[in-house]
C-alpha positions as CSV (number, residue, x, y, z in Angstrom):
1,M,115.4,267.0,94.7
2,V,114.6,264.0,97.1
3,Q,111.1,265.0,97.6
4,Q,110.5,265.4,94.1
5,S,111.7,261.7,93.5
6,Q,109.7,260.6,96.4
7,R,106.4,262.4,95.1
8,K,106.9,260.6,91.6
9,E,107.4,257.3,93.6
10,W,104.0,258.0,95.6
11,R,102.2,258.8,92.3
12,K,103.5,255.4,90.5
13,R,102.0,253.5,93.8
14,Q,98.9,255.3,93.4
15,R,98.2,254.6,90.1
16,R,99.4,251.0,90.6
17,R,96.8,250.8,93.2
18,K,94.0,252.2,91.1
19,R,94.7,249.9,88.2
20,N,95.1,246.8,90.3
21,L,91.6,248.1,91.9
22,L,89.8,248.5,88.5
23,L,91.0,245.1,87.5
24,F,89.6,243.7,90.6
25,K,86.4,245.4,89.9
26,I,86.2,243.9,86.4
27,L,87.2,240.4,87.4
28,T,84.3,240.7,90.1
29,L,81.8,241.8,87.8
30,V,82.5,238.9,85.3
31,L,82.3,236.2,88.3
32,V,78.9,237.9,89.5
33,V,77.5,238.0,85.7
34,T,78.8,234.3,84.9
35,G,77.1,233.0,88.3
36,I,73.9,234.7,87.5
37,G,73.8,233.2,84.1
38,Y,74.6,229.8,85.2
39,G,72.2,230.0,87.9
40,G,69.6,231.2,86.0
41,K,70.1,228.4,83.3
42,K,69.8,225.7,86.0
43,L,66.5,227.3,87.4
44,Y,65.3,227.4,83.8
45,G,66.3,223.9,83.3
46,K,64.4,222.7,86.7
47,F,61.3,224.9,85.6
48,N,61.1,223.2,82.1
49,A,61.5,219.8,83.5
50,E,58.7,220.4,85.9
51,A,56.7,221.8,83.4
52,S,57.2,218.8,80.9
53,K,56.3,216.5,83.7
54,D,53.0,218.5,84.3
55,S,52.0,218.8,80.4
56,P,49.1,216.7,79.3
57,A,49.6,214.0,76.7
58,S,48.3,216.5,73.7
59,E,51.4,218.8,74.7
60,T,54.8,218.2,73.1
61,P,57.5,218.5,75.8
62,N,60.3,221.0,75.1
63,I,63.1,218.4,73.7
64,V,64.9,217.6,70.8
65,E,63.8,216.7,67.4
66,P,62.7,213.2,66.7
67,V,64.9,210.6,64.9
68,D,62.6,211.1,62.0
69,D,63.6,214.3,60.3
70,S,60.6,214.5,58.1
71,K,57.2,214.6,59.4
72,E,55.1,215.1,56.0
73,T,53.5,211.9,54.9
74,N,50.5,210.9,52.9
75,E,48.1,209.0,55.2
76,P,46.6,205.9,54.2
77,D,43.3,204.4,54.3
78,Q,43.9,202.0,57.2
79,T,41.6,199.3,56.5
80,D,44.0,196.7,56.1
81,N,48.1,196.6,55.1
82,T,47.8,196.9,51.5
83,N,47.2,200.6,52.0
84,I,50.8,201.4,53.3
85,P,51.5,205.1,53.6
86,E,52.7,206.5,50.2
87,A,55.0,208.8,52.0
88,L,57.7,205.9,52.4
89,D,60.9,207.0,50.9
90,T,61.4,204.1,48.5
91,K,65.3,205.1,48.1
92,E,67.8,203.5,50.2
93,K,70.1,205.8,52.1
94,P,72.4,203.8,54.3
95,N,73.5,205.0,57.6
96,S,72.6,208.7,57.2
97,P,72.5,210.5,60.4
98,G,70.6,213.1,59.3
99,N,67.9,211.1,57.8
100,T,67.0,208.0,60.0
101,D,63.4,207.1,59.3
102,I,63.4,205.9,55.8
103,I,62.4,202.2,55.2
104,D,64.7,200.0,53.3
105,K,63.0,199.3,49.9
106,D,64.4,197.9,46.5
107,P,62.8,200.8,44.1
108,S,62.1,197.9,41.5
109,E,60.1,195.7,44.1
110,N,56.5,195.8,44.3
111,P,55.9,195.9,48.1
112,N,52.4,194.5,47.6
113,D,53.7,191.5,46.0
114,H,55.1,190.4,49.2
115,K,57.9,188.5,47.5
116,E,59.9,186.1,49.8
117,P,63.9,186.7,50.1
118,D,66.1,184.0,48.9
119,S,67.6,183.1,52.2
120,P,65.5,184.5,55.2
121,K,65.5,183.3,58.6
122,N,63.1,180.2,59.5
123,S,61.5,179.8,62.9
124,D,61.9,176.1,63.1
125,E,65.9,176.6,63.2
126,K,65.9,179.4,65.7
127,E,66.1,178.6,69.3
128,N,63.1,180.2,71.2
129,P,65.0,181.8,74.3
130,N,61.7,181.7,76.1
131,S,61.2,177.9,76.5
132,S,62.8,174.7,76.9
133,K,60.6,173.0,74.8
134,N,61.8,172.0,71.2
135,P,60.1,174.7,68.9
136,D,60.0,172.1,65.9
137,E,56.9,170.4,67.9
138,G,53.3,170.8,66.3
139,K,52.4,172.1,63.0
140,E,54.8,174.9,61.7
141,P,53.1,178.3,60.3
142,D,51.9,178.7,56.6
143,S,54.9,177.8,54.5
144,S,53.5,180.1,51.8
145,E,54.5,183.2,54.1
146,K,57.9,181.8,55.5
147,P,61.0,181.8,53.9
148,E,63.2,178.8,53.0
149,N,66.9,177.8,54.0
150,P,67.1,180.0,57.2
151,A,70.1,180.8,58.7
152,K,70.1,181.1,62.7
153,P,70.5,184.5,63.6
154,E,73.4,185.0,66.2
155,K,72.5,186.1,69.6
156,P,74.4,188.0,72.3
157,D,75.2,186.7,75.8
158,T,73.5,189.2,78.2
159,G,73.8,187.2,81.3
160,K,70.2,187.5,81.7
161,S,68.0,184.6,82.5
162,D,65.2,183.5,80.2
163,E,62.6,184.3,82.5
164,T,63.2,187.9,82.4
165,K,62.4,188.0,78.7
166,K,59.0,185.9,78.5
167,P,56.0,188.0,78.0
168,D,53.2,187.6,80.3
169,N,51.3,184.0,79.9
170,P,52.9,183.0,76.6
171,K,51.7,179.8,74.9
172,K,53.8,177.0,74.8
173,D,55.8,176.2,71.5
174,D,53.6,173.5,70.4
175,D,50.7,175.7,70.5
176,T,52.2,178.8,69.2
177,A,53.7,176.6,66.0
178,K,49.9,176.1,64.9
179,V,49.5,180.0,64.5
180,D,49.4,181.2,60.8
181,D,48.9,184.5,59.3
182,S,45.1,184.4,60.0
183,Y,46.0,185.1,63.8
184,F,46.5,188.6,62.6
185,D,43.4,189.3,61.0
186,D,42.0,191.0,63.9
187,A,45.2,192.9,65.0
188,V,46.2,196.3,64.6
189,F,49.9,197.5,64.6
190,V,50.6,200.8,66.0
191,G,53.9,202.5,65.5
192,D,56.5,204.6,63.4
193,S,58.1,204.0,60.2
194,R,59.4,200.8,61.4
195,T,55.9,199.6,61.8
196,E,55.2,201.0,58.4
197,G,57.9,198.8,57.1
198,F,56.7,195.7,58.8
199,G,53.4,196.0,57.3
200,M,55.3,196.5,53.7
201,Y,57.3,193.3,54.2
202,S,55.6,190.8,56.6
203,G,53.0,189.5,54.3
204,L,50.2,190.0,56.6
205,K,47.7,190.8,54.0
206,N,44.6,191.1,56.6
207,A,46.2,193.2,59.5
208,T,45.6,196.7,60.1
209,F,48.4,199.3,60.4
210,Y,48.1,202.5,61.9
211,A,51.4,204.0,61.6
212,E,53.1,207.3,60.8
213,K,56.6,208.0,60.2
214,G,58.0,210.3,63.1
215,L,55.2,209.1,65.3
216,M,56.0,209.8,69.0
217,V,54.1,208.8,72.4
218,D,52.9,212.4,72.4
219,T,52.2,213.1,68.7
220,I,50.0,210.0,68.5
221,F,47.2,212.0,70.4
222,K,47.1,214.7,67.8
223,D,48.5,213.8,64.6
224,K,45.9,213.1,61.9
225,A,47.8,210.0,60.5
226,V,44.8,207.7,59.5
227,K,41.8,208.2,57.0
228,I,38.7,206.8,57.5
229,N,35.9,207.2,55.0
230,G,37.7,209.9,53.3
231,E,38.2,211.8,56.8
232,K,41.8,212.0,58.5
233,V,41.7,211.2,62.2
234,T,44.2,210.4,64.8
235,I,45.3,206.8,65.8
236,M,43.5,207.2,69.1
237,D,40.2,208.2,67.6
238,A,40.7,205.5,64.7
239,L,41.1,202.7,67.5
240,K,37.5,204.1,68.9
241,K,35.9,203.5,65.6
242,R,36.9,199.6,65.2
243,S,37.2,196.5,67.3
244,F,40.4,194.5,67.2
245,G,41.4,191.6,69.1
246,K,45.1,192.4,69.4
247,V,46.9,195.6,69.6
248,Y,50.8,195.7,69.0
249,I,52.4,198.9,69.7
250,M,55.9,199.9,68.9
251,L,57.1,203.4,69.8
252,G,60.3,205.0,71.2
253,V,63.0,205.2,68.6
254,N,62.0,208.9,67.6
255,E,62.0,209.8,71.4
256,L,65.5,208.8,72.0
257,G,66.6,212.3,71.9
258,W,64.3,213.2,75.0
259,P,66.3,214.3,77.9
260,Y,64.0,212.9,80.5
261,D,63.4,209.3,80.8
262,D,60.4,209.9,83.2
263,V,58.7,211.9,80.9
264,F,59.0,209.7,77.9
265,I,57.7,206.8,80.0
266,D,54.7,208.9,81.6
267,H,53.7,209.5,77.9
268,Y,54.0,206.1,77.0
269,K,51.6,204.9,80.1
270,K,49.0,207.6,78.7
271,V,49.0,206.0,75.4
272,V,48.8,202.4,77.0
273,D,46.0,203.8,79.0
274,A,44.1,205.5,76.0
275,V,44.5,202.0,74.1
276,K,43.1,200.1,76.9
277,E,40.0,202.5,77.0
278,A,39.4,202.1,73.2
279,Q,39.8,198.5,72.9
280,P,39.0,197.0,76.4
281,Q,38.5,193.6,74.9
282,A,42.0,193.5,73.1
283,D,45.3,191.7,73.9
284,I,47.7,194.5,74.2
285,Y,51.3,193.9,73.2
286,I,54.2,196.4,73.9
287,Q,57.1,195.8,71.5
288,S,60.7,196.6,72.6
289,I,62.5,199.3,70.7
290,I,64.9,197.5,68.1
291,H,68.6,198.2,68.2
292,V,70.4,200.0,65.7
293,S,73.3,198.5,63.9
294,Q,76.9,198.7,65.3
295,E,77.9,201.6,62.5
296,K,74.6,203.5,63.6
297,D,75.4,202.9,67.1
298,K,78.8,204.7,66.4
299,S,77.6,207.7,64.0
300,S,75.9,211.1,65.1
301,P,73.6,212.0,66.5
302,S,75.2,210.5,69.6
303,Y,71.6,209.9,71.2
304,I,70.9,207.2,68.9
305,S,72.8,204.6,70.4
306,N,72.0,200.8,71.9
307,K,73.1,202.0,75.3
308,Q,70.1,204.4,75.3
309,I,67.8,201.9,73.6
310,N,68.5,199.4,76.2
311,R,67.8,202.0,79.0
312,R,64.6,202.9,77.6
313,N,63.6,199.2,76.9
314,K,64.1,198.4,80.6
315,L,61.7,201.2,81.4
316,I,59.1,200.0,78.9
317,K,59.3,196.5,80.2
318,E,58.6,197.9,83.8
319,M,55.8,199.9,82.7
320,A,54.0,197.1,80.7
321,E,54.3,194.8,83.9
322,E,52.6,197.4,86.0
323,E,50.0,198.3,83.3
324,S,49.5,194.3,82.9
325,V,50.1,194.2,79.3
326,N,52.7,192.1,77.4
327,Y,56.2,192.9,76.8
328,L,57.9,191.3,73.5
329,D,61.9,191.8,73.4
330,L,62.3,191.7,69.6
331,N,66.0,192.3,70.2
332,E,66.4,188.4,71.2
333,V,66.3,187.2,67.4
334,L,67.3,190.6,65.9
335,T,70.7,191.3,67.7
336,D,74.0,190.0,67.0
337,S,76.9,189.0,69.6
338,T,77.9,192.6,69.8
339,G,74.4,193.9,71.0
340,S,73.5,195.6,67.9
341,L,71.1,195.1,65.1
342,F,72.4,192.5,62.6
343,A,74.7,194.4,59.9
344,D,72.5,192.6,56.9
345,A,69.4,193.5,58.4
346,S,69.1,197.4,57.3
347,T,70.7,199.4,54.6
348,D,70.7,202.4,57.1
349,G,71.1,200.7,60.3
350,L,67.7,201.4,61.5
351,H,64.8,200.0,59.4
352,L,64.5,196.3,58.8
353,N,64.7,194.7,55.1
354,Q,62.3,192.0,54.3
355,R,64.5,189.1,55.2
356,Y,64.5,190.5,58.8
357,C,60.8,191.6,58.8
358,L,59.9,188.0,58.4
359,V,62.1,187.0,61.4
360,W,60.1,189.5,63.2
361,K,56.8,188.2,62.3
362,D,58.0,184.7,63.1
363,Y,58.7,185.9,66.6
364,L,55.4,187.2,67.0
365,F,54.0,183.9,65.7
366,K,55.9,182.2,68.7
367,H,54.7,184.7,71.3
368,T,51.0,184.6,71.4
369,L,48.7,184.3,74.3
370,N,46.4,181.6,75.2
């Protein structure tokens, strides 16, 4: 009887050992599979990053989609700014995180009339952060292109010295005050939908705009966004067909979701080098990425943030210095005390309305080369 009881107890221990051993094997297998998967993912990420760095300018890196969620557009005949792309959505869609590249426009307003706003910013009442001289000195720009009764935009205290925000070799205010719209007759503006909006609202009738909704530092080499003599060509090819005295570039908002800063800035350098080759006699200006509104900054997607914009602008400024081109910090006049785009500057928190496009133009008036 005792032996039979001992046998039962022995069998129980054996079954318990087998069960524990099986559980241990299963746990070990799960850990091994998990480790292999995690290691493989890291190796793939590193390999993908290296591949992106080595990819030529014509190849798109394996990254998230651009801020502009609609790439389809009707390209204009880019001989002057009266031919703004027809693909601009004329509906106002405020602060929609899924559709962030739509120009602010009143559907009843004719964009070619360049109607002045009721109370826009005026350059003579804004303090120029880049100079100790009074900006009221000298002749003012053409009053027909400037709004009246301005309000001085509020600027955040960044703690930085004024010298860090100066473009290379800027004119003094008594010189730049003499600049009017004709100064931009030989200028071309290259960029995405924000540049399209500037062409629509700035009133620069003789300037040229090579812009496309959703344009990025890599797609600029392959997207046929400009129509010349009935033929669609890339912006880079269009730059080779005509000589300009000034080239203004603004790119980067659609690339905010790119995970690698070095990949972004390497592509931007290739853009600048290509522009130099196509326009060797032109003065090149790199414009900063304009901030988004505070509400847009807090909404999704999270990568569209002023923190990300500031980091990218720092890299763009350093790149401009290395490339010996001029950097223009538009956020000096378009940013409020929170470091965000003025709340009344846009209905969607991203694209500027007419009032602030004129502030943008006035800033360019005051930051020209000798």
